[in-house]
N, C-alpha and C positions, 0 to 999 in steps of 0.2 A: 457548617463544618462540624465534624465529630472529632474532638481532640485536635490534631494538627492538620489533618488532610480531609478533603471532601470525600463524602461517602455516598454510595448509590442508595436509592430508595429500597427498602427491604420488601421483597415480594411476599413475605409472610405477614406484612402489615398492610401494604397497599397492593392489590392484585396487579399483575403485569399489564392488563388491558385498561387500567385507569391511570390518571395522572398525566403529566407532561411527557411527551416523547423526546427523550434525549439519548445520546449514546450511553449505553450501560446503565441508564436511569440515574446518571450523575447530575449534579446541578448544572444549569446553564449559566455561563458567565459571559461578560462582555469583553474581557481582556485576558490574555495569557499571563499577565503579571502574577507572579507567585506560584505558577504551575511548574511542575516538572515535565508533564506530558500534556499536550493540548490535543484533544480530539476535535476534529474539524471536518465539515462537509464542503465538498466542491461540486455543486450541482450544475455541471456544465459539460456538454458533449459537442462543442463546436468543431471538434476534429473528427467526428464520426463519419465514415465514408459509406455506410450501408444502413444497418439497423439502429437508428437513433433511439434514445430513451434512457441512456445512462445518467442524464441530468436528474432523473428521478431517484437515482441510487441512494444518495445520503438519507433521504427521508425514510425509505423503506428499510435500510440497514439499521437506522435508529430504532424503528419499530421492532425488528427481529432481535436487536441487541438486548431487549428487555428480558430475553431468555438467559442471558449470561448471569452467573452468580459471582460470589466474591472470591472464591478460591479455585486455583487450577488443580484438578484432581490428580494429575501426574506429578508435577513439580512441587506442589504444595505452595506455590507462590500466591501471596495475598496482595495483588497489585495496589489496592486502594489503601493498604496499611503501610506500604513502604515508599509510595510516591504520591505526590499531589496531582490529581488528574481531574479534569472537568471538560465539559462540552462547551467550546467557545463559539458554537454556531456555524453558519455557512459563510464562506468568503463571498464578497461582492462579485457578481458575474455580469456579463453582457451576453445574452443568448443570440444576438443578431450581428455582433461585430467580433470576429475572431481575434484580431490583434488587440483590441481593447479588452476582450475577455482574458487573454493571456496576461496583459499588463495588470489587470485588477487582481488576478490570482497571485501574481508575484508580489504586489504591494501588500496584500493581506497576509501572505506568508512571511514577508519581511518583518511585519510587526510581531508575529509569533516568535520568530527566531530571535529578534532583538530583545524580546522579553526573557529570553533564556530558556524557553520551553522546547522540548522535542516534539515536532509535529507528527501526529498519526492521523492521516486524512483518509476520507472515503470519497471517491469520485463517483460520477464523472468518467469520461473516457480517458484513455491513457495519455493523451496529449496534456492533460492537467499536470502530469508529473514534470514536464519541462519547466514551467514557471516556478514550481515548487523547488526544483533543483537550482534555479537561478537565485533563489533566496538562501537555500541551505548551503550551497557551494559557492557563495559569492566571494569568499576570501581564499579558497583553496579547492582544488578538485577532490572529489570523493570517489570511493569505490561503489559498486552497485551489485547487489544480489537480486536477480530479476527472475521471477517465476511467471511463465507465460507460454502460450502456444505459439506466439509470434515474436520474432526478433525486434520488430519495430525500429529497424535501422534503414528503412528505405529512404529514398531521396526526395522525389517529387511525385505528386499525384495530379491528375486532371490538368495537364499542362505544366505550369511552373509554380505549383502550390507547395511550399516547403513544410507547411504545418498541418499534419493530420495525425490521427492516433496510430498511424503506421510509421511515423518519422521521428518521434521525440528523442530517441537515444542517439540517432545520428546527429541531430541538432545539438544535443547536450555534449557530445564528444567534440564537435566542431567548435562549440563555444568555450571549451576548456572546463566544463563543469564536472566532467567525469574523466577519471584516469582509465583509459580503455584496457590497460593491462591488469586492472583490478575490477573488471566486469565479468560476471559469470551469468549466463542465461540458461535456465533449467526448464525442460519440458517442451522445447520447441518441436513443432510437428505440423503436419498438414501440407496440402498442395501449396506450391509457390508460383510466383509470376514468371520466374526465369531461373535456369540452372545456376546462375551465378548470383542469385539474390542476396546471399549471405556473405559473399566474397569481401565486400568492403569492410564489414564488421570484423571478419577474421583477420584481414590485413592490418587492422588497427590494434589487434591483440586481444579482441574479445573472445572469451571462451564460451562456446555454444555447446551445451549438453542436450542433444536431441532426446526425445522421449524414448527412443529405442535403447539408447545407452543407459538412460535412467533405469529402465526395466531390467536390463542385464546386471547393472551394478548394485542397485538398491539405494534407498534413501541415505543410510548411514555413510556409505562410501562416497556418494556424490556430495553430501554436505561436508564431509571432511575436506574434500577438494575445494568446495566453495569457501569454507572458512580460511583455508590456506591462501586462496586468491585474494580475499578481502584483507587478510593480515590483521595487524593491530591498529590500522589507521581508520579514520572516519569513513563510514559506509552507509549508504542509503539502501533500503529494502523496498522493493515494489512488487506487489502481488496482483497480477491480472486474474480475475475470477475465471477467465476462459482457459487458464491452465488446468482447471478441474474439468473432468469429462462432462459433456453436456447432459448425460444421463443423470448427473447429480447437480449440475448448475446450468440449466438451459437458458436462463435469463441473462443473455450477454449479446454484445454486438456482433461478434464474429466467432461463433461456436466451432470447435474442431473436435471430431471424434478421436477417441483414444487417449484421453488425458488422465491426470492423477485422480485417484479417489480422494474424497475429503479426508480420509484417515491418513493417506500418504502426505497430503498437504500439511495437515496438523503436525505430523512427525517431523517434516522438514523445518517448519518454523521453530519447533522446540529445539532443533539442532543448531539454531542460530546463536545459542548461548555462547558468550565470549566475544561475539562480534561487536565492535564499537558502533552502534547504530545511532546516527544523528537525525534520522527521520525515516518514515515509512508510510506506505499507503496501500489501500485495497481499491482497485479500480474496475471499471467496466461491468458493474452490476446494473442490469437494465430491467427494471420491474415490468415494463409492458410485455416482455417476452418470458416472464417468470411463470412458474406453476406453484401455487400454494405457498409462495414466499420462500421456496427452498433455496434459490440462489442468494437471496438477501440473507437468509439464515447462514448459508455457507460463508458469505462475506463478513457477517457479524462475528462468526466463530473464528475466522482467520484474524480479524481485528483483535479479538480478545487474546488469541495466541500471541500475536505481536506485542500487545500491551503487556502481557506477563513477562516476556523476554526483556522488553525495554525497561519495565519497572524494576525488575531484578537488577539490571545494570545500574539504574539510578540508586537503588537501595544500597548496593555494594559500594558505590562511590561515596554515598553519605556516611556509611559505616566507617570506611577507610579514613575519611576526613575527620571523623570524630574520635578515632582511636589514638 
């Protein structure tokens, strides 16, 4: 530690291609105790229905996150100076047993939440968000700001299978983990299974902002509405890398043409300032389908953007408590 908080390895002292591979080149620790924000990997894609490989996402995002520096060039936020952040490693997973895999993720995330740290995780497919929400929202439902090409509120796949990366938010609503009237999904697009595929979500009160509406309104207007929907209550933020156009993020399980640019995605995350974020994730980075690490770099970049927003929130709370 330097001073009070953990610090990343300085790339001017140790080159990025050397040393241990951790998120943002931060120290690897065995527990979230004493952390404000815990960076964690969830190398599991047991819910993937087609192009598997997101289980490899955390490792490659760690590699690409070595390109992140200390200071956000727009906001001026220095996350490692205002919040204690470290890499707590990967959660225990079971790659051949879906139910046990979900249980292990929930247990591992419970420990992080119990330690008082805000989890910022990298998956893994989008089903990993369900057990994370079971830990984060154990005592009260939370809101959700959800960047994705897909609503992920379908019911069953391949007969009577309720758990896939296309169902996590339907299950989370049914389990009372999410307040559906405080859910906004941004960037939804692409062909669908049925004309009424999104009807259930809309009937619950979920606000779906399709990509075409986003293009018409722009990031600032859309995010103004998203902040209004989230309100001042606890909110989870989930970023599916397939929300970005596959020309910029091809390494994902279910690519959909016509998505965000990486610049638009960065802008939207910056506009989360003021939201009470109790946890966040970046999911569906699938290195086997990536090109030159560009999707993993996009994932690491969105992770850093989220980290800066959350760290600013932590720093503001610490300042207010000391005033």
